[in-house]
C-alpha distance (Angstrom), angle and dihedral (degrees) to the residues before:
residue distance angle dihedral
M1 . . .
K2 3.78 . .
P3 3.78 121.3 .
A4 3.80 116.1 -121.9
A5 3.80 91.5 -115.4
T6 3.77 139.5 -10.9
S7 3.78 109.7 -93.0
V8 3.80 120.8 -120.5
P9 3.85 93.7 -119.3
F10 3.82 89.2 58.9
A11 3.80 95.4 102.3
G12 3.82 103.4 146.2
P13 3.79 135.5 69.4
Y14 3.81 91.9 -95.0
A15 3.81 144.2 -2.7
L16 3.78 135.1 -146.6
G17 3.75 119.1 -127.8
T18 3.77 147.2 151.7
L19 3.79 113.4 -110.7
S20 3.78 134.9 176.0
G21 3.75 134.1 -153.4
P22 3.80 130.4 -144.7
D23 3.82 89.8 -71.5
G24 3.82 89.0 61.0
V25 3.83 95.6 -127.4
P26 3.83 107.5 140.5
F27 3.80 119.6 -134.9
P28 3.82 136.2 178.5
A29 3.79 114.6 -103.7
L30 3.78 143.1 -179.6
V31 3.82 108.3 -134.0
T32 3.80 125.8 -160.3
P33 3.82 124.8 -151.1
D34 3.82 90.2 -109.3
G35 3.81 90.5 62.5
R36 3.80 100.8 -101.6
A37 3.80 118.1 136.8
L38 3.80 129.9 -158.7
D39 3.79 116.1 -153.6
L40 3.82 106.0 -128.7
R41 3.82 97.9 -166.4
T42 3.81 92.2 101.8
A43 3.82 93.3 47.8
L44 3.81 89.7 49.5
G45 3.82 93.1 47.6
E46 3.81 95.0 -111.7
Q47 3.79 125.8 137.0
E48 3.80 117.9 -111.3
A49 3.78 114.8 -125.1
A50 3.80 112.6 -102.3
């Protein structure tokens, strides 16, 4: 999911956050200023929801 707009406090090359998809299951993510998000469950050794 993309945020509506990049927030003003977003000053670095990326941010860490907890996001959720339509199924409502939260997951850790790396977010870039252009609104892209990388699901970090695999990097952290967690299972992705099916």
